C-alpha positions as CSV (number, residue, x, y, z in Angstrom):
1,M,26.1,-34.4,8.3
2,I,26.2,-30.8,9.7
3,G,25.6,-32.2,13.0
4,D,28.7,-34.7,12.4
5,N,30.9,-31.7,11.2
6,R,30.2,-29.6,14.3
7,F,31.0,-32.5,16.6
8,T,34.2,-33.2,14.7
9,V,35.2,-29.3,15.1
10,A,34.4,-29.3,18.7
11,L,36.2,-32.5,19.3
12,T,39.2,-31.0,17.5
13,R,39.0,-28.0,19.7
14,A,38.7,-30.0,22.8
15,R,41.9,-32.1,22.0
16,A,43.7,-29.1,21.2
17,G,42.7,-27.6,24.6
18,L,43.4,-31.0,26.7
19,M,46.8,-30.2,27.6
20,L,46.0,-26.7,28.9
21,A,43.0,-28.2,30.8
22,V,45.1,-30.7,32.5
23,Q,47.9,-28.1,33.3
24,A,45.2,-25.9,34.8
25,G,43.7,-28.9,36.9
26,L,47.0,-29.9,38.1
27,A,48.0,-26.4,39.0
28,A,45.0,-25.4,40.8
29,G,45.0,-28.7,43.1
30,L,48.7,-28.3,43.9
31,A,48.3,-24.5,44.6
32,W,45.5,-25.3,47.1
33,Y,47.5,-28.2,48.6
34,L,50.4,-25.9,49.3
35,A,48.8,-23.0,50.5
36,H,46.3,-25.1,52.6
37,D,48.0,-28.0,53.7
38,L,51.6,-27.1,53.9
39,F,51.3,-23.3,54.8
40,G,48.3,-23.7,57.0
41,R,46.1,-21.0,55.0
42,P,42.3,-21.9,56.1
43,V,40.8,-20.9,52.7
44,P,43.2,-19.9,50.3
45,F,41.0,-19.5,47.3
46,F,43.4,-17.0,45.6
47,A,46.1,-19.6,45.1
48,P,44.1,-21.7,42.7
49,I,42.7,-18.8,41.0
50,A,46.2,-17.1,40.5
51,A,47.4,-20.4,39.2
52,V,44.5,-20.8,36.4
53,I,44.7,-17.2,35.6
54,T,48.5,-17.4,34.9
55,L,48.2,-20.8,32.8
56,A,45.2,-19.5,30.8
57,S,46.7,-16.1,30.1
58,S,50.1,-17.2,29.3
59,V,49.8,-19.8,26.5
60,G,52.5,-19.1,23.7
61,Q,53.9,-16.3,25.7
62,R,57.3,-15.9,26.8
63,L,58.6,-16.5,30.4
64,R,59.0,-12.9,31.2
65,R,55.4,-12.0,30.1
66,T,54.2,-15.1,32.3
67,A,56.1,-14.0,35.4
68,E,54.4,-10.4,34.8
69,L,51.2,-12.1,35.0
70,V,52.1,-13.9,38.4
71,I,53.4,-10.3,39.7
72,G,50.1,-8.5,38.5
73,V,47.9,-10.9,39.9
74,A,49.7,-10.8,43.5
75,A,50.3,-7.1,43.4
76,G,46.9,-6.2,42.6
77,I,45.5,-8.7,45.4
78,G,48.1,-7.0,47.9
79,I,47.2,-3.4,46.8
80,G,43.2,-4.2,47.3
81,D,43.7,-5.8,50.7
82,L,45.9,-2.9,52.0
83,I,43.4,-0.2,50.6
84,I,40.4,-2.1,52.3
85,L,42.4,-2.5,55.5
86,L,43.1,1.1,55.7
87,I,40.0,2.9,54.6
88,G,37.4,0.1,54.1
89,A,35.2,-1.1,51.1
90,G,33.1,1.1,48.9
91,P,32.7,2.5,45.3
92,V,35.5,5.2,46.0
93,Q,37.8,2.4,47.3
94,I,37.3,0.3,44.3
95,G,38.1,3.1,42.0
96,L,41.5,3.9,44.0
97,I,42.4,0.3,44.2
98,V,42.2,0.1,40.2
99,L,44.0,3.6,39.9
100,L,46.8,2.4,42.2
101,A,47.1,-1.1,40.7
102,V,47.2,0.3,37.2
103,L,49.8,3.0,38.1
104,M,52.0,0.3,39.8
105,A,51.8,-2.1,36.8
106,T,52.7,0.8,34.5
107,A,55.5,2.1,36.3
108,V,57.4,-1.1,36.5
109,G,57.0,-1.3,32.7
110,G,54.7,-3.9,32.4
111,G,52.7,-4.9,29.4
112,A,48.9,-5.2,28.8
113,S,48.7,-8.5,30.5
114,L,50.3,-7.3,33.7
115,I,48.0,-4.1,33.8
116,V,44.6,-6.2,33.3
117,Q,45.5,-8.9,35.8
118,S,46.8,-6.5,38.4
119,A,43.6,-4.2,38.1
120,S,41.1,-7.3,37.7
121,S,42.8,-9.0,40.8
122,A,42.4,-5.7,43.0
123,V,38.6,-5.8,42.0
124,L,38.2,-9.1,42.9
125,V,39.6,-8.4,46.4
126,A,37.6,-5.4,46.8
127,T,34.2,-6.8,46.0
128,L,34.4,-10.4,47.0
129,T,36.5,-10.5,50.2
130,T,36.1,-9.1,53.7
131,T,38.5,-7.2,55.7
132,T,39.3,-9.9,58.2
133,G,42.7,-11.5,58.3
134,Q,46.2,-10.1,57.4
135,P,46.7,-8.0,54.4
136,W,49.6,-10.1,53.1
137,T,47.9,-13.5,53.3
138,R,46.1,-13.4,50.1
139,F,49.1,-11.8,48.5
140,F,51.0,-14.7,49.5
141,D,48.2,-17.0,48.1
142,A,48.5,-15.5,44.9
143,L,52.3,-15.7,44.8
144,V,51.9,-19.6,45.8
145,G,49.5,-20.1,42.9
146,G,51.5,-18.2,40.3
147,G,54.7,-20.0,41.2
148,V,52.8,-23.3,41.0
149,A,51.8,-22.4,37.5
150,L,55.1,-21.4,36.4
151,A,56.5,-24.8,37.7
152,V,53.8,-26.8,36.2
153,M,54.1,-25.2,32.7
154,T,57.9,-25.2,32.6
155,L,58.9,-28.4,34.6
156,L,56.0,-30.8,35.6
157,L,53.8,-30.6,32.4
158,P,55.1,-28.4,29.7
159,I,53.1,-27.9,26.5
160,N,55.0,-29.3,23.4
161,P,56.8,-26.1,22.2
162,L,57.0,-27.7,18.7
163,T,53.1,-28.0,18.5
164,V,52.8,-24.4,19.6
165,V,55.0,-23.2,16.9
166,R,53.5,-25.2,14.4
167,R,50.1,-24.0,15.0
168,A,51.4,-20.4,14.8
169,A,53.4,-21.1,11.6
170,D,50.5,-22.6,9.5
171,P,48.3,-19.4,9.4
172,A,51.2,-17.3,8.7
173,L,52.6,-19.4,5.9
174,R,49.1,-19.9,4.4
175,A,48.4,-16.4,4.2
176,F,51.8,-15.8,2.5
177,T,51.1,-18.4,0.0
178,A,47.5,-16.9,-0.7
179,G,49.0,-13.6,-1.1
180,L,51.6,-14.6,-3.7
181,H,49.0,-17.0,-5.5
182,E,46.7,-13.9,-5.6
183,A,49.4,-11.6,-7.0
184,S,50.0,-14.3,-9.7
185,L,46.3,-14.2,-10.7
186,G,46.5,-10.3,-10.9
187,L,49.3,-10.3,-13.2
188,A,48.1,-13.0,-15.3
189,E,44.7,-11.1,-15.8
190,G,46.4,-7.6,-16.0
191,D,44.3,-6.5,-13.1
192,P,45.8,-4.0,-10.4
193,D,42.9,-4.4,-8.2
194,V,43.7,-8.0,-7.7
195,I,47.2,-7.1,-7.2
196,Q,46.2,-4.5,-4.5
197,A,43.9,-7.3,-2.9
198,A,46.9,-9.5,-2.5
199,L,48.9,-6.5,-1.0
200,T,46.1,-6.0,1.6
201,R,46.0,-9.7,2.3
202,L,49.6,-9.7,3.2
203,R,49.4,-6.7,5.3
204,E,46.6,-8.1,7.2
205,A,48.8,-11.1,7.9
206,E,51.3,-9.3,9.8
207,D,49.5,-10.2,13.2
208,T,50.0,-14.1,12.3
209,F,53.6,-13.5,11.5
210,A,54.0,-11.4,14.8
211,A,52.3,-14.5,16.7
212,F,54.7,-16.8,14.7
213,T,57.8,-14.9,15.9
214,A,56.4,-14.6,19.4
215,A,55.6,-18.4,19.3
216,I,59.3,-19.1,18.4
217,E,60.6,-17.1,21.2
218,A,58.3,-18.8,23.9
219,A,59.3,-22.2,22.5
220,R,63.0,-21.2,22.8
221,E,62.4,-20.4,26.6
222,N,60.3,-23.4,27.1
223,V,62.8,-25.9,25.7
224,A,65.5,-24.2,27.9
225,F,63.7,-24.4,31.2
226,A,61.7,-27.8,30.6
227,P,64.0,-30.7,30.6
228,A,61.0,-33.0,29.2
229,R,61.1,-30.9,26.1
230,W,64.9,-30.8,25.2
231,R,64.4,-33.5,22.7
232,A,62.3,-31.0,20.7
233,R,65.2,-28.8,20.0
234,G,66.3,-30.5,16.8
235,A,62.7,-30.4,15.3
236,L,62.3,-26.6,16.4
237,A,65.6,-25.6,14.8
238,Q,64.0,-25.5,11.3
239,Y,61.4,-22.9,12.6
240,V,63.8,-20.9,14.7
241,D,66.4,-20.7,11.9
242,G,64.1,-20.3,9.2
243,A,61.5,-17.8,10.6
244,P,63.9,-14.7,10.3
245,Q,64.4,-15.7,6.5
246,I,60.5,-16.0,6.1
247,T,60.2,-12.4,7.4
248,Y,62.7,-11.0,5.0
249,A,61.1,-12.9,2.0
250,L,57.8,-11.4,3.0
251,R,59.3,-7.9,2.9
252,N,60.7,-8.5,-0.6
253,V,57.5,-9.9,-1.8
254,R,55.5,-7.1,-0.7
255,V,58.0,-4.7,-2.7
256,M,57.6,-7.0,-5.6
257,I,53.7,-6.8,-5.5
258,R,53.8,-3.0,-5.2
259,R,56.0,-2.8,-8.2
260,A,53.9,-5.2,-10.0
261,Q,51.0,-3.0,-9.6
262,T,53.0,-0.3,-10.8
263,A,53.9,-2.3,-14.0
264,L,50.1,-2.9,-14.7
265,N,49.1,0.7,-14.1
266,D,52.1,1.8,-16.4
267,R,50.7,-0.7,-19.1
268,E,54.0,-2.4,-19.4
269,R,54.2,-5.7,-21.1
270,V,53.9,-8.7,-18.6
271,P,55.4,-12.1,-20.2
272,E,53.3,-15.1,-19.2
273,V,56.3,-16.6,-17.5
274,L,56.3,-13.7,-14.9
275,P,52.9,-14.6,-13.1
276,A,53.8,-18.2,-13.4
277,S,57.0,-17.6,-11.6
278,V,55.1,-15.7,-8.7
279,R,52.9,-18.7,-8.5
280,H,55.8,-20.9,-8.3
281,L,56.9,-18.8,-5.2
282,G,53.6,-19.3,-3.7
283,D,53.8,-22.8,-4.0
284,A,57.4,-23.1,-2.5
285,V,56.1,-21.2,0.6
286,D,53.2,-23.8,0.8
287,L,55.6,-26.8,0.4
288,L,57.8,-25.4,3.1
289,R,54.7,-25.1,5.4
290,E,54.0,-29.0,4.9
291,E,57.6,-30.0,5.0
292,W,58.3,-28.1,8.4
293,A,55.0,-29.6,9.8
294,Q,56.3,-33.0,8.9
295,G,59.7,-32.4,10.2
296,A,61.2,-33.2,6.8
297,D,64.3,-31.8,5.0
298,P,62.3,-29.2,2.7
299,V,63.6,-30.4,-0.7
300,A,60.5,-29.9,-2.6
301,A,60.3,-26.4,-1.2
302,R,63.9,-25.9,-2.5
303,E,63.1,-27.2,-5.9
304,R,59.9,-25.0,-6.3
305,A,61.6,-21.7,-5.4
306,L,64.5,-22.6,-7.7
307,R,61.8,-23.0,-10.5
308,A,60.3,-19.6,-9.6
309,A,63.8,-18.0,-10.2
310,A,64.3,-19.9,-13.3
311,E,60.9,-18.6,-14.7
312,S,61.6,-15.1,-13.6
313,G,64.8,-15.2,-15.7
314,R,63.0,-16.3,-18.8
315,A,60.9,-13.1,-18.4
316,Y,64.1,-11.0,-19.0
317,E,64.5,-13.0,-22.3
318,D,60.7,-12.3,-23.4
319,G,61.1,-8.8,-22.5
320,V,60.1,-6.8,-19.5
321,G,59.8,-2.9,-18.7
322,Y,61.4,-1.2,-15.9
323,S,59.0,-2.1,-13.3
324,G,59.0,-5.7,-14.6
325,G,62.7,-5.8,-14.1
326,V,62.3,-4.8,-10.5
327,V,59.6,-7.7,-10.1
328,V,62.1,-9.9,-11.4
329,A,64.8,-8.6,-9.1
330,Q,62.5,-9.0,-6.1
331,I,61.6,-12.5,-7.0
332,R,65.2,-13.5,-7.1
333,T,65.8,-12.0,-3.7
334,A,62.8,-13.8,-2.2
335,V,63.7,-17.1,-3.6
336,A,67.2,-16.6,-1.9
337,D,65.5,-15.9,1.4
338,L,63.4,-19.0,1.0
339,L,66.4,-21.2,0.2
340,R,68.0,-19.8,3.3
341,A,64.8,-20.5,5.4
342,T,65.2,-24.3,4.3
343,G,68.7,-24.3,5.8
344,V,70.9,-23.4,2.8
345,E,73.8,-21.2,3.6
346,Y,73.9,-17.5,2.1
347,A,76.5,-18.1,-0.4
348,E,75.2,-21.4,-1.6
349,A,71.7,-19.8,-1.9
350,T,73.1,-17.1,-4.1
351,R,75.0,-19.6,-6.2
352,Q,71.9,-21.8,-6.7
353,V,69.7,-18.8,-7.6
354,R,72.3,-17.7,-10.3
355,D,72.7,-21.2,-11.6
356,A,68.8,-21.4,-11.8
357,L,68.7,-18.1,-13.9
358,G,71.7,-19.5,-16.1
359,W,73.9,-16.7,-14.8
360,H,76.8,-19.0,-13.5
361,G,80.1,-17.6,-14.3
362,R,78.6,-14.2,-15.3
363,P,79.6,-11.0,-13.2
364,H,77.0,-9.9,-10.5
365,G,74.5,-7.6,-12.2
366,A,74.8,-9.1,-15.7
367,R,71.7,-10.8,-17.1
368,K,70.8,-12.8,-20.1
369,R,68.7,-10.9,-22.4
370,S,67.6,-11.4,-25.9
371,G,67.4,-7.8,-27.3
372,R,66.1,-4.7,-25.5
373,P,63.3,-5.2,-22.8
374,R,59.9,-4.4,-24.3
375,S,57.2,-2.4,-22.5
376,G,53.5,-1.7,-23.1
377,P,51.7,-1.3,-26.3
378,S,53.1,2.0,-26.9
379,G,56.6,0.5,-27.2
380,S,58.0,2.8,-24.6
381,G,58.8,2.1,-20.9
382,S,57.5,4.4,-18.5
383,M,59.0,5.1,-14.9
384,P,56.8,4.8,-12.0
385,S,55.4,7.8,-10.1
């Protein structure tokens, strides 16, 4: 059974990397053909090397960063060739080559990818090649290979941008859901440590959200430059339009969780409907993840988000303290953010949230309340420090 599971995991990974493997193989073959057969280079091994490095290092990145990789590889090779031609090879020359390659990449404002590729390519030239031949030839080979890689990834055989975005969105939205569910548990149990764990989880998820945003930017460019992927524009629109709203919701949720922790530390009364509201908010994020992945209209996500808003409104009726009121307000705001992520316009999202709370027709800021909000066992609310 364990062996079968390992085989299944390996097969899944292989299938996920199949497109990249095909791209790399095609780019390497084309790069060699162009440099060797069309341009007459006798042994243009840097052409396929540059093609493969560019493709392998640029998955999910924007076109600008991919172009940086091409320039970095070619420039590193060119600097290495030039230094070896002028002063020969050796440890001192290797150090000088790397120094100049890094300085060049930094001076042009390159990112980490350009710096690493420029330096490593220079080392490759300094250690594995001879001084024979013109100094510009291997630089030319690298440009050919990088250019072929760009053509393959944007025109000939582009990776489906929708697949890239979905893979990036999944861990981000799962982490968001898990953080909300954990916060709900902490509120229900009255445990500030569980609330803190939820907040830590969401902070640690920042990298996944950054990857999600980067994947969307890369997908935009991929669709723009790859005619074969133009049909993916409609499906991508859900992610492209909704991602900023999800980011806003995440910020509001983090504020909400910090305030929930304050409420527990101040021993404020927490109505049962409040953790239920937070749990429904987490369910809404998870439903949004599933419906986006299916390319469906996120109806279920909207309904669950509005249920979270309705439950938070009941918390006012049951009685909440100062921090509890802030928690309710942040839930309402996060619900509006989620509605906008599902494609609802701002004014309509605000109206739906107010209707869910039973505030339709009331002035902004008014709230339905039965009596004064109650606080902790002492009967007096306390302001957070």
